[in-house]
CHARMM-style PDB file with segment names, atoms N, HN, CA, C and O in Angstrom:
ATOM      1  N   MET     1     -27.916  24.740  -6.797  1.00  0.00      PROA
ATOM      2  CA  MET     1     -26.706  24.776  -7.607  1.00  0.00      PROA
ATOM      3  C   MET     1     -25.502  24.273  -6.807  1.00  0.00      PROA
ATOM      4  O   MET     1     -24.702  23.484  -7.311  1.00  0.00      PROA
ATOM      5  N   GLY     2     -25.378  24.740  -5.542  1.00  0.00      PROA
ATOM      6  HN  GLY     2     -26.027  25.381  -5.133  1.00  0.00      PROA
ATOM      7  CA  GLY     2     -24.254  24.329  -4.699  1.00  0.00      PROA
ATOM      8  C   GLY     2     -24.266  22.839  -4.413  1.00  0.00      PROA
ATOM      9  O   GLY     2     -23.211  22.206  -4.371  1.00  0.00      PROA
ATOM     10  N   MET     3     -25.448  22.273  -4.214  1.00  0.00      PROA
ATOM     11  HN  MET     3     -26.305  22.788  -4.247  1.00  0.00      PROA
ATOM     12  CA  MET     3     -25.566  20.841  -3.954  1.00  0.00      PROA
ATOM     13  C   MET     3     -25.150  20.027  -5.175  1.00  0.00      PROA
ATOM     14  O   MET     3     -24.548  18.962  -5.040  1.00  0.00      PROA
ATOM     15  N   LEU     4     -25.466  20.523  -6.351  1.00  0.00      PROA
ATOM     16  HN  LEU     4     -25.955  21.389  -6.461  1.00  0.00      PROA
ATOM     17  CA  LEU     4     -25.106  19.834  -7.582  1.00  0.00      PROA
ATOM     18  C   LEU     4     -23.591  19.797  -7.743  1.00  0.00      PROA
ATOM     19  O   LEU     4     -23.034  18.764  -8.116  1.00  0.00      PROA
ATOM     20  N   VAL     5     -22.923  20.905  -7.467  1.00  0.00      PROA
ATOM     21  HN  VAL     5     -23.375  21.743  -7.165  1.00  0.00      PROA
ATOM     22  CA  VAL     5     -21.463  20.965  -7.561  1.00  0.00      PROA
ATOM     23  C   VAL     5     -20.841  19.988  -6.565  1.00  0.00      PROA
ATOM     24  O   VAL     5     -19.904  19.266  -6.906  1.00  0.00      PROA
ATOM     25  N   LEU     6     -21.353  19.964  -5.348  1.00  0.00      PROA
ATOM     26  HN  LEU     6     -22.114  20.551  -5.071  1.00  0.00      PROA
ATOM     27  CA  LEU     6     -20.851  19.043  -4.331  1.00  0.00      PROA
ATOM     28  C   LEU     6     -21.043  17.594  -4.766  1.00  0.00      PROA
ATOM     29  O   LEU     6     -20.146  16.772  -4.583  1.00  0.00      PROA
ATOM     30  N   LEU     7     -22.176  17.280  -5.326  1.00  0.00      PROA
ATOM     31  HN  LEU     7     -22.905  17.948  -5.474  1.00  0.00      PROA
ATOM     32  CA  LEU     7     -22.450  15.931  -5.806  1.00  0.00      PROA
ATOM     33  C   LEU     7     -21.483  15.542  -6.923  1.00  0.00      PROA
ATOM     34  O   LEU     7     -20.977  14.420  -6.939  1.00  0.00      PROA
ATOM     35  N   VAL     8     -21.224  16.450  -7.847  1.00  0.00      PROA
ATOM     36  HN  VAL     8     -21.635  17.362  -7.833  1.00  0.00      PROA
ATOM     37  CA  VAL     8     -20.286  16.183  -8.941  1.00  0.00      PROA
ATOM     38  C   VAL     8     -18.888  15.927  -8.381  1.00  0.00      PROA
ATOM     39  O   VAL     8     -18.198  15.016  -8.839  1.00  0.00      PROA
ATOM     40  N   ILE     9     -18.468  16.712  -7.408  1.00  0.00      PROA
ATOM     41  HN  ILE     9     -19.029  17.452  -7.036  1.00  0.00      PROA
ATOM     42  CA  ILE     9     -17.142  16.531  -6.802  1.00  0.00      PROA
ATOM     43  C   ILE     9     -17.043  15.171  -6.114  1.00  0.00      PROA
ATOM     44  O   ILE     9     -16.031  14.483  -6.244  1.00  0.00      PROA
ATOM     45  N   ILE    10     -18.078  14.786  -5.390  1.00  0.00      PROA
ATOM     46  HN  ILE    10     -18.900  15.345  -5.285  1.00  0.00      PROA
ATOM     47  CA  ILE    10     -18.072  13.493  -4.700  1.00  0.00      PROA
ATOM     48  C   ILE    10     -18.023  12.341  -5.695  1.00  0.00      PROA
ATOM     49  O   ILE    10     -17.269  11.388  -5.498  1.00  0.00      PROA
ATOM     50  N   VAL    11     -18.809  12.414  -6.752  1.00  0.00      PROA
ATOM     51  HN  VAL    11     -19.422  13.188  -6.912  1.00  0.00      PROA
ATOM     52  CA  VAL    11     -18.815  11.363  -7.772  1.00  0.00      PROA
ATOM     53  C   VAL    11     -17.458  11.297  -8.472  1.00  0.00      PROA
ATOM     54  O   VAL    11     -16.945  10.206  -8.719  1.00  0.00      PROA
ATOM     55  N   ALA    12     -16.875  12.449  -8.792  1.00  0.00      PROA
ATOM     56  HN  ALA    12     -17.292  13.335  -8.591  1.00  0.00      PROA
ATOM     57  CA  ALA    12     -15.568  12.479  -9.453  1.00  0.00      PROA
ATOM     58  C   ALA    12     -14.493  11.883  -8.548  1.00  0.00      PROA
ATOM     59  O   ALA    12     -13.640  11.130  -9.016  1.00  0.00      PROA
ATOM     60  N   ALA    13     -14.527  12.210  -7.267  1.00  0.00      PROA
ATOM     61  HN  ALA    13     -15.220  12.822  -6.886  1.00  0.00      PROA
ATOM     62  CA  ALA    13     -13.547  11.660  -6.325  1.00  0.00      PROA
ATOM     63  C   ALA    13     -13.699  10.145  -6.215  1.00  0.00      PROA
ATOM     64  O   ALA    13     -12.705   9.421  -6.163  1.00  0.00      PROA
ATOM     65  N   GLY    14     -14.926   9.672  -6.178  1.00  0.00      PROA
ATOM     66  HN  GLY    14     -15.734  10.260  -6.220  1.00  0.00      PROA
ATOM     67  CA  GLY    14     -15.165   8.236  -6.130  1.00  0.00      PROA
ATOM     68  C   GLY    14     -14.672   7.528  -7.381  1.00  0.00      PROA
ATOM     69  O   GLY    14     -14.076   6.454  -7.298  1.00  0.00      PROA
ATOM     70  N   ALA    15     -14.920   8.126  -8.540  1.00  0.00      PROA
ATOM     71  HN  ALA    15     -15.404   8.999  -8.608  1.00  0.00      PROA
ATOM     72  CA  ALA    15     -14.457   7.536  -9.800  1.00  0.00      PROA
ATOM     73  C   ALA    15     -12.933   7.501  -9.851  1.00  0.00      PROA
ATOM     74  O   ALA    15     -12.347   6.520 -10.308  1.00  0.00      PROA
ATOM     75  N   PHE    16     -12.296   8.564  -9.385  1.00  0.00      PROA
ATOM     76  HN  PHE    16     -12.772   9.361  -9.013  1.00  0.00      PROA
ATOM     77  CA  PHE    16     -10.831   8.600  -9.360  1.00  0.00      PROA
ATOM     78  C   PHE    16     -10.289   7.513  -8.432  1.00  0.00      PROA
ATOM     79  O   PHE    16      -9.365   6.787  -8.799  1.00  0.00      PROA
ATOM     80  N   ALA    17     -10.855   7.402  -7.242  1.00  0.00      PROA
ATOM     81  HN  ALA    17     -11.605   7.992  -6.944  1.00  0.00      PROA
ATOM     82  CA  ALA    17     -10.390   6.398  -6.281  1.00  0.00      PROA
ATOM     83  C   ALA    17     -10.575   4.987  -6.839  1.00  0.00      PROA
ATOM     84  O   ALA    17      -9.694   4.140  -6.691  1.00  0.00      PROA
ATOM     85  N   TYR    18     -11.703   4.738  -7.471  1.00  0.00      PROA
ATOM     86  HN  TYR    18     -12.418   5.426  -7.591  1.00  0.00      PROA
ATOM     87  CA  TYR    18     -11.962   3.424  -8.049  1.00  0.00      PROA
ATOM     88  C   TYR    18     -10.966   3.102  -9.159  1.00  0.00      PROA
ATOM     89  O   TYR    18     -10.431   1.994  -9.208  1.00  0.00      PROA
ATOM     90  N   SER    19     -10.712   4.062 -10.054  1.00  0.00      PROA
ATOM     91  HN  SER    19     -11.146   4.962 -10.014  1.00  0.00      PROA
ATOM     92  CA  SER    19      -9.782   3.795 -11.157  1.00  0.00      PROA
ATOM     93  C   SER    19      -8.360   3.620 -10.636  1.00  0.00      PROA
ATOM     94  O   SER    19      -7.607   2.797 -11.159  1.00  0.00      PROA
ATOM     95  N   TYR    20      -7.987   4.380  -9.618  1.00  0.00      PROA
ATOM     96  HN  TYR    20      -8.598   5.048  -9.194  1.00  0.00      PROA
ATOM     97  CA  TYR    20      -6.654   4.235  -9.023  1.00  0.00      PROA
ATOM     98  C   TYR    20      -6.506   2.843  -8.420  1.00  0.00      PROA
ATOM     99  O   TYR    20      -5.479   2.188  -8.600  1.00  0.00      PROA
ATOM    100  N   TYR    21      -7.516   2.401  -7.718  1.00  0.00      PROA
ATOM    101  HN  TYR    21      -8.350   2.933  -7.572  1.00  0.00      PROA
ATOM    102  CA  TYR    21      -7.519   1.076  -7.102  1.00  0.00      PROA
ATOM    103  C   TYR    21      -7.402  -0.012  -8.164  1.00  0.00      PROA
ATOM    104  O   TYR    21      -6.635  -0.960  -7.994  1.00  0.00      PROA
ATOM    105  N   ARG    22      -8.147   0.110  -9.247  1.00  0.00      PROA
ATOM    106  HN  ARG    22      -8.770   0.880  -9.386  1.00  0.00      PROA
ATOM    107  CA  ARG    22      -8.118  -0.888 -10.322  1.00  0.00      PROA
ATOM    108  C   ARG    22      -6.768  -0.920 -11.032  1.00  0.00      PROA
ATOM    109  O   ARG    22      -6.273  -1.993 -11.377  1.00  0.00      PROA
ATOM    110  N   LYS    23      -6.169   0.255 -11.251  1.00  0.00      PROA
ATOM    111  HN  LYS    23      -6.571   1.127 -10.971  1.00  0.00      PROA
ATOM    112  CA  LYS    23      -4.871   0.313 -11.933  1.00  0.00      PROA
ATOM    113  C   LYS    23      -3.788  -0.377 -11.119  1.00  0.00      PROA
ATOM    114  O   LYS    23      -2.849  -0.937 -11.686  1.00  0.00      PROA
ATOM    115  N   ARG    24      -3.906  -0.344  -9.821  1.00  0.00      PROA
ATOM    116  HN  ARG    24      -4.669   0.110  -9.361  1.00  0.00      PROA
ATOM    117  CA  ARG    24      -2.915  -0.967  -8.953  1.00  0.00      PROA
ATOM    118  C   ARG    24      -3.219  -2.444  -8.732  1.00  0.00      PROA
ATOM    119  O   ARG    24      -2.588  -3.087  -7.893  1.00  0.00      PROA
ATOM    120  N   GLY    25      -4.154  -2.973  -9.459  1.00  0.00      PROA
ATOM    121  HN  GLY    25      -4.667  -2.451 -10.140  1.00  0.00      PROA
ATOM    122  CA  GLY    25      -4.475  -4.384  -9.344  1.00  0.00      PROA
ATOM    123  C   GLY    25      -5.187  -4.733  -8.046  1.00  0.00      PROA
ATOM    124  O   GLY    25      -5.135  -5.874  -7.587  1.00  0.00      PROA
ATOM    125  N   GLY    26      -5.848  -3.752  -7.460  1.00  0.00      PROA
ATOM    126  HN  GLY    26      -5.891  -2.824  -7.832  1.00  0.00      PROA
ATOM    127  CA  GLY    26      -6.575  -4.000  -6.229  1.00  0.00      PROA
ATOM    128  C   GLY    26      -5.692  -4.121  -5.007  1.00  0.00      PROA
ATOM    129  O   GLY    26      -6.132  -4.638  -3.980  1.00  0.00      PROA
ATOM    130  N   LYS    27      -4.448  -3.653  -5.091  1.00  0.00      PROA
ATOM    131  HN  LYS    27      -4.090  -3.233  -5.925  1.00  0.00      PROA
ATOM    132  CA  LYS    27      -3.511  -3.813  -3.985  1.00  0.00      PROA
ATOM    133  C   LYS    27      -3.637  -2.740  -2.918  1.00  0.00      PROA
ATOM    134  O   LYS    27      -3.052  -2.876  -1.844  1.00  0.00      PROA
ATOM    135  N   GLY    28      -4.371  -1.697  -3.179  1.00  0.00      PROA
ATOM    136  HN  GLY    28      -4.847  -1.587  -4.052  1.00  0.00      PROA
ATOM    137  CA  GLY    28      -4.540  -0.655  -2.179  1.00  0.00      PROA
ATOM    138  C   GLY    28      -3.528   0.463  -2.323  1.00  0.00      PROA
ATOM    139  O   GLY    28      -2.666   0.429  -3.201  1.00  0.00      PROA
ATOM    140  N   LEU    29      -3.638   1.441  -1.462  1.00  0.00      PROA
ATOM    141  HN  LEU    29      -4.338   1.468  -0.748  1.00  0.00      PROA
ATOM    142  CA  LEU    29      -2.826   2.643  -1.589  1.00  0.00      PROA
ATOM    143  C   LEU    29      -1.407   2.476  -1.078  1.00  0.00      PROA
ATOM    144  O   LEU    29      -0.503   3.144  -1.581  1.00  0.00      PROA
ATOM    145  N   PHE    30      -1.173   1.607  -0.094  1.00  0.00      PROA
ATOM    146  HN  PHE    30      -1.907   1.065   0.315  1.00  0.00      PROA
ATOM    147  CA  PHE    30       0.130   1.530   0.546  1.00  0.00      PROA
ATOM    148  C   PHE    30       0.964   0.358   0.060  1.00  0.00      PROA
ATOM    149  O   PHE    30       2.015   0.075   0.634  1.00  0.00      PROA
ATOM    150  N   SER    31       0.529  -0.315  -0.961  1.00  0.00      PROA
ATOM    151  HN  SER    31      -0.325  -0.085  -1.427  1.00  0.00      PROA
ATOM    152  CA  SER    31       1.218  -1.496  -1.444  1.00  0.00      PROA
ATOM    153  C   SER    31       2.632  -1.187  -1.902  1.00  0.00      PROA
ATOM    154  O   SER    31       3.560  -1.923  -1.566  1.00  0.00      PROA
ATOM    155  N   GLN    32       2.816  -0.121  -2.656  1.00  0.00      PROA
ATOM    156  HN  GLN    32       2.062   0.477  -2.929  1.00  0.00      PROA
ATOM    157  CA  GLN    32       4.140   0.213  -3.168  1.00  0.00      PROA
ATOM    158  C   GLN    32       5.104   0.492  -2.025  1.00  0.00      PROA
ATOM    159  O   GLN    32       6.261   0.074  -2.080  1.00  0.00      PROA
ATOM    160  N   GLU    33       4.650   1.190  -0.993  1.00  0.00      PROA
ATOM    161  HN  GLU    33       3.710   1.529  -0.948  1.00  0.00      PROA
ATOM    162  CA  GLU    33       5.508   1.464   0.152  1.00  0.00      PROA
ATOM    163  C   GLU    33       5.926   0.166   0.826  1.00  0.00      PROA
ATOM    164  O   GLU    33       7.088   0.020   1.205  1.00  0.00      PROA
ATOM    165  N   ASN    34       5.004  -0.778   0.984  1.00  0.00      PROA
ATOM    166  HN  ASN    34       4.061  -0.659   0.676  1.00  0.00      PROA
ATOM    167  CA  ASN    34       5.328  -2.062   1.592  1.00  0.00      PROA
ATOM    168  C   ASN    34       6.281  -2.853   0.713  1.00  0.00      PROA
ATOM    169  O   ASN    34       7.197  -3.499   1.222  1.00  0.00      PROA
ATOM    170  N   ASP    35       6.080  -2.813  -0.608  1.00  0.00      PROA
ATOM    171  HN  ASP    35       5.336  -2.288  -1.022  1.00  0.00      PROA
ATOM    172  CA  ASP    35       6.974  -3.523  -1.518  1.00  0.00      PROA
ATOM    173  C   ASP    35       8.388  -2.978  -1.417  1.00  0.00      PROA
ATOM    174  O   ASP    35       9.349  -3.746  -1.413  1.00  0.00      PROA
ATOM    175  N   GLU    36       8.525  -1.668  -1.336  1.00  0.00      PROA
ATOM    176  HN  GLU    36       7.744  -1.044  -1.340  1.00  0.00      PROA
ATOM    177  CA  GLU    36       9.846  -1.058  -1.215  1.00  0.00      PROA
ATOM    178  C   GLU    36      10.489  -1.433   0.110  1.00  0.00      PROA
ATOM    179  O   GLU    36      11.688  -1.708   0.163  1.00  0.00      PROA
ATOM    180  N   ALA    37       9.704  -1.447   1.175  1.00  0.00      PROA
ATOM    181  HN  ALA    37       8.730  -1.224   1.131  1.00  0.00      PROA
ATOM    182  CA  ALA    37      10.231  -1.816   2.488  1.00  0.00      PROA
ATOM    183  C   ALA    37      10.666  -3.279   2.501  1.00  0.00      PROA
ATOM    184  O   ALA    37      11.701  -3.612   3.079  1.00  0.00      PROA
ATOM    185  N   LEU    38       9.889  -4.150   1.871  1.00  0.00      PROA
ATOM    186  HN  LEU    38       9.049  -3.879   1.402  1.00  0.00      PROA
ATOM    187  CA  LEU    38      10.251  -5.565   1.813  1.00  0.00      PROA
ATOM    188  C   LEU    38      11.506  -5.761   0.973  1.00  0.00      PROA
ATOM    189  O   LEU    38      12.362  -6.568   1.333  1.00  0.00      PROA
ATOM    190  N   ASP    39      11.634  -5.046  -0.131  1.00  0.00      PROA
ATOM    191  HN  ASP    39      10.938  -4.390  -0.424  1.00  0.00      PROA
ATOM    192  CA  ASP    39      12.847  -5.133  -0.951  1.00  0.00      PROA
ATOM    193  C   ASP    39      14.073  -4.707  -0.150  1.00  0.00      PROA
ATOM    194  O   ASP    39      15.127  -5.338  -0.236  1.00  0.00      PROA
ATOM    195  N   LEU    40      13.933  -3.643   0.624  1.00  0.00      PROA
ATOM    196  HN  LEU    40      13.077  -3.131   0.694  1.00  0.00      PROA
ATOM    197  CA  LEU    40      15.042  -3.181   1.457  1.00  0.00      PROA
ATOM    198  C   LEU    40      15.403  -4.238   2.501  1.00  0.00      PROA
ATOM    199  O   LEU    40      16.581  -4.507   2.734  1.00  0.00      PROA
ATOM    200  N   ALA    41      14.394  -4.833   3.125  1.00  0.00      PROA
ATOM    201  HN  ALA    41      13.437  -4.615   2.935  1.00  0.00      PROA
ATOM    202  CA  ALA    41      14.647  -5.880   4.118  1.00  0.00      PROA
ATOM    203  C   ALA    41      15.341  -7.081   3.476  1.00  0.00      PROA
ATOM    204  O   ALA    41      16.238  -7.674   4.074  1.00  0.00      PROA
ATOM    205  N   LYS    42      14.929  -7.438   2.265  1.00  0.00      PROA
ATOM    206  HN  LYS    42      14.199  -6.957   1.779  1.00  0.00      PROA
ATOM    207  CA  LYS    42      15.577  -8.551   1.558  1.00  0.00      PROA
ATOM    208  C   LYS    42      17.045  -8.256   1.296  1.00  0.00      PROA
ATOM    209  O   LYS    42      17.900  -9.123   1.476  1.00  0.00      PROA
ATOM    210  N   ARG    43      17.338  -7.024   0.867  1.00  0.00      PROA
ATOM    211  HN  ARG    43      16.643  -6.320   0.720  1.00  0.00      PROA
ATOM    212  CA  ARG    43      18.740  -6.649   0.616  1.00  0.00      PROA
ATOM    213  C   ARG    43      19.551  -6.671   1.907  1.00  0.00      PROA
ATOM    214  O   ARG    43      20.684  -7.151   1.925  1.00  0.00      PROA
ATOM    215  N   ARG    44      18.970  -6.150   2.985  1.00  0.00      PROA
ATOM    216  HN  ARG    44      18.050  -5.759   2.970  1.00  0.00      PROA
ATOM    217  CA  ARG    44      19.676  -6.131   4.270  1.00  0.00      PROA
ATOM    218  C   ARG    44      19.933  -7.551   4.764  1.00  0.00      PROA
ATOM    219  O   ARG    44      20.998  -7.831   5.314  1.00  0.00      PROA
ATOM    220  N   TYR    45      18.970  -8.447   4.573  1.00  0.00      PROA
ATOM    221  HN  TYR    45      18.104  -8.219   4.127  1.00  0.00      PROA
ATOM    222  CA  TYR    45      19.142  -9.845   4.976  1.00  0.00      PROA
ATOM    223  C   TYR    45      20.216 -10.514   4.118  1.00  0.00      PROA
ATOM    224  O   TYR    45      21.065 -11.244   4.630  1.00  0.00      PROA
ATOM    225  N   ALA    46      20.173 -10.262   2.824  1.00  0.00      PROA
ATOM    226  HN  ALA    46      19.483  -9.669   2.408  1.00  0.00      PROA
ATOM    227  CA  ALA    46      21.162 -10.847   1.915  1.00  0.00      PROA
ATOM    228  C   ALA    46      22.572 -10.361   2.235  1.00  0.00      PROA
ATOM    229  O   ALA    46      23.536 -11.110   2.080  1.00  0.00      PROA
ATOM    230  N   ASN    47      22.697  -9.118   2.679  1.00  0.00      PROA
ATOM    231  HN  ASN    47      21.914  -8.510   2.805  1.00  0.00      PROA
ATOM    232  CA  ASN    47      24.010  -8.560   3.019  1.00  0.00      PROA
ATOM    233  C   ASN    47      24.460  -8.933   4.424  1.00  0.00      PROA
ATOM    234  O   ASN    47      25.584  -8.619   4.817  1.00  0.00      PROA
ATOM    235  N   GLY    48      23.605  -9.592   5.176  1.00  0.00      PROA
ATOM    236  HN  GLY    48      22.692  -9.847   4.857  1.00  0.00      PROA
ATOM    237  CA  GLY    48      23.959  -9.992   6.534  1.00  0.00      PROA
ATOM    238  C   GLY    48      23.758  -8.898   7.571  1.00  0.00      PROA
ATOM    239  O   GLY    48      24.220  -9.028   8.705  1.00  0.00      PROA
ATOM    240  N   ALA    49      23.076  -7.824   7.198  1.00  0.00      PROA
ATOM    241  HN  ALA    49      22.701  -7.719   6.277  1.00  0.00      PROA
ATOM    242  CA  ALA    49      22.867  -6.710   8.130  1.00  0.00      PROA
ATOM    243  C   ALA    49      21.798  -7.039   9.174  1.00  0.00      PROA
ATOM    244  O   ALA    49      21.804  -6.469  10.265  1.00  0.00      PROA
ATOM    245  N   ILE    50      20.878  -7.957   8.846  1.00  0.00      PROA
ATOM    246  HN  ILE    50      20.874  -8.420   7.959  1.00  0.00      PROA
ATOM    247  CA  ILE    50      19.861  -8.380   9.805  1.00  0.00      PROA
ATOM    248  C   ILE    50      19.796  -9.899   9.805  1.00  0.00      PROA
ATOM    249  O   ILE    50      20.156 -10.554   8.826  1.00  0.00      PROA
ATOM    250  N   SER    51      19.331 -10.444  10.920  1.00  0.00      PROA
ATOM    251  HN  SER    51      19.039  -9.912  11.714  1.00  0.00      PROA
ATOM    252  CA  SER    51      19.218 -11.899  11.043  1.00  0.00      PROA
ATOM    253  C   SER    51      17.948 -12.396  10.346  1.00  0.00      PROA
ATOM    254  O   SER    51      17.089 -11.615   9.939  1.00  0.00      PROA
ATOM    255  N   ARG    52      17.866 -13.712  10.226  1.00  0.00      PROA
ATOM    256  HN  ARG    52      18.564 -14.347  10.557  1.00  0.00      PROA
ATOM    257  CA  ARG    52      16.672 -14.312   9.627  1.00  0.00      PROA
ATOM    258  C   ARG    52      15.428 -13.977  10.459  1.00  0.00      PROA
ATOM    259  O   ARG    52      14.368 -13.674   9.912  1.00  0.00      PROA
ATOM    260  N   GLU    53      15.574 -14.036  11.778  1.00  0.00      PROA
ATOM    261  HN  GLU    53      16.435 -14.282  12.222  1.00  0.00      PROA
ATOM    262  CA  GLU    53      14.444 -13.729  12.657  1.00  0.00      PROA
ATOM    263  C   GLU    53      13.975 -12.292  12.460  1.00  0.00      PROA
ATOM    264  O   GLU    53      12.773 -12.030  12.411  1.00  0.00      PROA
ATOM    265  N   GLU    54      14.924 -11.355  12.348  1.00  0.00      PROA
ATOM    266  HN  GLU    54      15.901 -11.568  12.388  1.00  0.00      PROA
ATOM    267  CA  GLU    54      14.560  -9.956  12.118  1.00  0.00      PROA
ATOM    268  C   GLU    54      13.858  -9.788  10.773  1.00  0.00      PROA
ATOM    269  O   GLU    54      12.872  -9.060  10.659  1.00  0.00      PROA
ATOM    270  N   PHE    55      14.382 -10.477   9.756  1.00  0.00      PROA
ATOM    271  HN  PHE    55      15.183 -11.069   9.848  1.00  0.00      PROA
ATOM    272  CA  PHE    55      13.762 -10.405   8.432  1.00  0.00      PROA
ATOM    273  C   PHE    55      12.334 -10.945   8.471  1.00  0.00      PROA
ATOM    274  O   PHE    55      11.418 -10.328   7.929  1.00  0.00      PROA
ATOM    275  N   GLU    56      12.148 -12.093   9.111  1.00  0.00      PROA
ATOM    276  HN  GLU    56      12.892 -12.595   9.552  1.00  0.00      PROA
ATOM    277  CA  GLU    56      10.809 -12.691   9.190  1.00  0.00      PROA
ATOM    278  C   GLU    56       9.848 -11.780   9.952  1.00  0.00      PROA
ATOM    279  O   GLU    56       8.675 -11.681   9.591  1.00  0.00      PROA
ATOM    280  N   GLN    57      10.333 -11.114  11.002  1.00  0.00      PROA
ATOM    281  HN  GLN    57      11.285 -11.194  11.295  1.00  0.00      PROA
ATOM    282  CA  GLN    57       9.473 -10.200  11.761  1.00  0.00      PROA
ATOM    283  C   GLN    57       9.066  -9.003  10.897  1.00  0.00      PROA
ATOM    284  O   GLN    57       7.905  -8.595  10.913  1.00  0.00      PROA
ATOM    285  N   ILE    58      10.001  -8.448  10.155  1.00  0.00      PROA
ATOM    286  HN  ILE    58      10.945  -8.780  10.141  1.00  0.00      PROA
ATOM    287  CA  ILE    58       9.697  -7.329   9.254  1.00  0.00      PROA
ATOM    288  C   ILE    58       8.654  -7.761   8.230  1.00  0.00      PROA
ATOM    289  O   ILE    58       7.696  -7.038   7.955  1.00  0.00      PROA
ATOM    290  N   LYS    59       8.857  -8.952   7.672  1.00  0.00      PROA
ATOM    291  HN  LYS    59       9.635  -9.539   7.895  1.00  0.00      PROA
ATOM    292  CA  LYS    59       7.922  -9.468   6.673  1.00  0.00      PROA
ATOM    293  C   LYS    59       6.520  -9.630   7.263  1.00  0.00      PROA
ATOM    294  O   LYS    59       5.534  -9.255   6.629  1.00  0.00      PROA
ATOM    295  N   ARG    60       6.429 -10.184   8.464  1.00  0.00      PROA
ATOM    296  HN  ARG    60       7.230 -10.489   8.979  1.00  0.00      PROA
ATOM    297  CA  ARG    60       5.118 -10.340   9.114  1.00  0.00      PROA
ATOM    298  C   ARG    60       4.470  -8.981   9.378  1.00  0.00      PROA
ATOM    299  O   ARG    60       3.271  -8.805   9.162  1.00  0.00      PROA
ATOM    300  N   ASP    61       5.269  -8.028   9.845  1.00  0.00      PROA
ATOM    301  HN  ASP    61       6.243  -8.172  10.021  1.00  0.00      PROA
ATOM    302  CA  ASP    61       4.736  -6.690  10.123  1.00  0.00      PROA
ATOM    303  C   ASP    61       4.180  -6.045   8.860  1.00  0.00      PROA
ATOM    304  O   ASP    61       3.111  -5.436   8.891  1.00  0.00      PROA
ATOM    305  N   LEU    62       4.898  -6.177   7.753  1.00  0.00      PROA
ATOM    306  HN  LEU    62       5.767  -6.672   7.727  1.00  0.00      PROA
ATOM    307  CA  LEU    62       4.446  -5.575   6.498  1.00  0.00      PROA
ATOM    308  C   LEU    62       3.189  -6.260   5.976  1.00  0.00      PROA
ATOM    309  O   LEU    62       2.294  -5.599   5.450  1.00  0.00      PROA
ATOM    310  N   GLU    63       3.118  -7.578   6.117  1.00  0.00      PROA
ATOM    311  HN  GLU    63       3.846  -8.115   6.545  1.00  0.00      PROA
ATOM    312  CA  GLU    63       1.918  -8.296   5.688  1.00  0.00      PROA
ATOM    313  C   GLU    63       0.721  -7.888   6.538  1.00  0.00      PROA
ATOM    314  O   GLU    63      -0.395  -7.780   6.029  1.00  0.00      PROA
ATOM    315  N   GLU    64       0.946  -7.661   7.829  1.00  0.00      PROA
ATOM    316  HN  GLU    64       1.852  -7.749   8.243  1.00  0.00      PROA
ATOM    317  CA  GLU    64      -0.136  -7.211   8.710  1.00  0.00      PROA
ATOM    318  C   GLU    64      -0.606  -5.815   8.308  1.00  0.00      PROA
ATOM    319  O   GLU    64      -1.804  -5.530   8.338  1.00  0.00      PROA
ATOM    320  N   ASP    65       0.333  -4.943   7.933  1.00  0.00      PROA
ATOM    321  HN  ASP    65       1.306  -5.175   7.909  1.00  0.00      PROA
ATOM    322  CA  ASP    65      -0.025  -3.597   7.487  1.00  0.00      PROA
ATOM    323  C   ASP    65      -0.917  -3.642   6.255  1.00  0.00      PROA
ATOM    324  O   ASP    65      -1.799  -2.799   6.096  1.00  0.00      PROA
ATOM    325  N   ARG    66      -0.696  -4.607   5.393  1.00  0.00      PROA
ATOM    326  HN  ARG    66       0.021  -5.292   5.521  1.00  0.00      PROA
ATOM    327  CA  ARG    66      -1.516  -4.721   4.175  1.00  0.00      PROA
ATOM    328  C   ARG    66      -2.956  -5.078   4.493  1.00  0.00      PROA
ATOM    329  O   ARG    66      -3.871  -4.697   3.763  1.00  0.00      PROA
ATOM    330  N   ARG    67      -3.160  -5.814   5.589  1.00  0.00      PROA
ATOM    331  HN  ARG    67      -2.417  -6.124   6.182  1.00  0.00      PROA
ATOM    332  CA  ARG    67      -4.522  -6.247   5.941  1.00  0.00      PROA
ATOM    333  C   ARG    67      -5.316  -5.157   6.633  1.00  0.00      PROA
ATOM    334  O   ARG    67      -6.543  -5.231   6.684  1.00  0.00      PROA
ATOM    335  N   ILE    68      -4.647  -4.149   7.166  1.00  0.00      PROA
ATOM    336  HN  ILE    68      -3.649  -4.089   7.125  1.00  0.00      PROA
ATOM    337  CA  ILE    68      -5.349  -3.070   7.864  1.00  0.00      PROA
ATOM    338  C   ILE    68      -5.974  -2.148   6.832  1.00  0.00      PROA
ATOM    339  O   ILE    68      -5.275  -1.634   5.959  1.00  0.00      PROA
ATOM    340  N   PRO    69      -7.302  -1.926   6.921  1.00  0.00      PROA
ATOM    341  CA  PRO    69      -7.969  -1.073   5.921  1.00  0.00      PROA
ATOM    342  C   PRO    69      -7.558   0.369   6.011  1.00  0.00      PROA
ATOM    343  OT1 PRO    69      -8.037   1.196   5.235  1.00  0.00      PROA
TER     344      PRO     69
END
């Protein structure tokens, strides 16, 4: 009985993770955080708070974060 409950929980967790992934268009769990960070960097660059080089470095860092599983 205990093994059956554990199996149901594992299958349910997998189904939830799969549906969450599909709803986000396959972008992964941290995509929204990266999008918000990139939007902030764009605003800071547009306002002159950071240089082009700083903006490009932030952008590269965020793109690298997306590739890390």
